C-alpha positions as CSV (number, residue, x, y, z in Angstrom):
1,X,84.8,60.8,112.1
2,X,86.2,61.5,109.2
3,X,90.3,61.3,108.1
4,X,92.4,63.2,106.0
5,X,95.4,60.8,103.8
6,X,99.0,61.9,102.6
7,X,101.4,60.1,101.3
8,X,105.4,62.5,100.9
9,X,107.9,61.1,98.2
10,X,111.0,61.7,98.0
11,X,112.5,62.7,94.1
12,X,115.5,63.9,94.5
13,X,117.9,65.6,96.6
14,X,115.8,67.4,99.7
15,X,112.5,67.1,97.0
16,X,109.6,65.7,98.1
17,X,106.1,65.8,96.7
18,X,103.0,65.5,98.7
19,X,99.5,65.0,98.0
20,X,96.2,65.1,99.6
21,X,95.0,61.1,98.5
22,X,93.0,62.5,96.3
23,X,94.7,64.4,92.9
24,X,96.3,67.8,94.1
25,X,100.1,68.0,95.1
26,X,102.5,70.3,96.4
27,X,106.4,69.7,95.6
28,X,108.6,71.1,99.5
29,X,112.3,71.6,99.7
30,X,114.4,73.7,101.0
31,X,116.0,76.7,100.8
32,X,119.2,76.7,97.9
33,X,121.9,77.1,101.1
34,X,120.9,73.1,101.9
35,X,118.0,72.3,99.2
36,X,117.2,73.3,95.7
37,X,114.9,75.7,96.4
38,X,111.9,74.2,94.3
39,X,109.0,74.8,96.3
40,X,108.3,75.6,99.9
41,X,109.5,74.6,102.9
42,X,107.2,72.2,104.4
43,X,106.7,75.1,107.8
44,X,106.0,77.3,105.0
45,X,103.0,75.1,103.8
46,X,102.0,75.4,107.5
47,X,102.0,78.4,107.9
48,X,100.7,79.2,104.0
49,X,98.3,76.8,105.1
50,X,97.2,78.5,108.6
51,X,96.7,82.2,105.9
52,X,94.4,80.2,103.5
53,X,92.8,78.5,105.9
54,X,91.6,82.2,108.0
55,X,90.7,83.6,103.7
56,X,88.2,80.8,103.1
57,X,86.5,80.1,106.5
58,X,86.1,83.8,106.2
59,X,84.5,83.8,103.1
60,X,82.8,81.0,103.8
61,X,81.3,82.6,107.3
62,X,80.7,86.1,105.0
63,X,78.2,84.2,102.3
64,X,76.4,82.7,105.2
65,X,75.4,85.5,106.6
66,X,75.0,87.4,102.8
67,X,77.7,89.9,103.0
68,X,79.4,90.5,100.3
69,X,83.6,90.8,99.9
70,X,84.8,92.9,97.5
71,X,88.7,91.6,98.5
72,X,89.8,90.1,101.3
73,X,93.5,89.6,101.4
74,X,95.3,88.2,104.4
75,X,98.3,88.7,104.7
76,X,100.8,86.3,108.0
77,X,104.0,86.7,109.1
78,X,105.0,84.0,111.3
79,X,108.0,84.2,113.7
80,X,110.5,81.1,114.0
81,X,112.2,80.8,116.6
82,X,116.0,79.1,116.0
83,X,115.7,77.3,119.7
84,X,112.8,75.8,119.7
85,X,112.9,75.7,115.1
86,X,108.9,76.1,115.6
87,X,106.9,79.0,114.7
88,X,105.9,80.5,117.7
89,X,104.0,84.0,116.6
90,X,101.5,84.2,113.9
91,X,100.7,88.0,113.1
92,X,97.9,88.5,110.3
93,X,96.8,91.6,108.8
94,X,93.7,91.4,107.3
95,X,91.8,93.7,105.0
96,X,88.4,93.5,103.5
97,X,86.9,95.9,101.0
98,X,82.9,95.8,102.2
99,X,80.3,97.9,101.6
100,X,79.2,95.7,105.1
101,X,79.5,97.8,108.8
102,X,81.4,96.6,110.9
103,X,80.0,95.2,113.3
104,X,78.6,92.7,110.3
105,X,82.5,92.3,109.9
106,X,84.0,92.0,113.3
107,X,80.9,89.0,113.3
108,X,82.4,87.2,111.0
109,X,86.3,88.2,111.8
110,X,85.5,86.4,115.5
111,X,83.4,83.4,113.5
112,X,86.6,82.6,111.7
113,X,88.8,83.3,114.3
114,X,87.0,80.8,116.4
115,X,85.6,78.1,113.2
116,X,89.6,77.9,111.5
117,X,90.6,74.3,111.9
118,X,94.2,74.8,110.7
119,X,94.2,78.7,113.2
120,X,92.8,75.5,116.3
121,X,96.2,73.3,115.1
122,X,98.5,76.6,115.9
123,X,96.2,78.2,119.1
124,X,96.7,74.4,120.2
125,X,99.9,74.2,120.5
126,X,100.7,77.4,121.8
127,X,102.0,79.5,118.6
128,X,101.2,83.6,119.5
129,X,98.7,85.0,117.3
130,X,97.7,88.6,116.6
131,X,95.6,90.1,113.8
132,X,95.0,93.3,112.8
133,X,91.5,93.8,110.9
134,X,91.0,96.6,108.1
135,X,87.6,97.2,106.7
136,X,87.9,99.0,103.4
137,X,85.0,101.4,102.4
138,X,84.6,102.9,98.5
């Protein structure tokens, strides 16, 4: 079993730093009406993590399948419910530039959906997730 650790420290007002127990840290804050806007909110960081994880797993899967990606862009639009105070849906716009066939890109996409660990967290939380995948040829 593997453990991932993090420590959060209040810096000033509502600004917090979080680290991963190695050498990386991020400053979190709240928007200017409440905080000082010195970083993303924790919920925004969660959404950013989902988009970043999807892009990383997609790239790793393409590499394993020996598919060269010329470009990859993953945009994620998450809807926060005022009622629940958290994310209820996530819409992906994934743009791939590759000479690989549609079937290979779609296979990479399906494996990414299945293996993205942050995506699994969102799914288990009941977030409705949709994807729009485009493979752009030169």
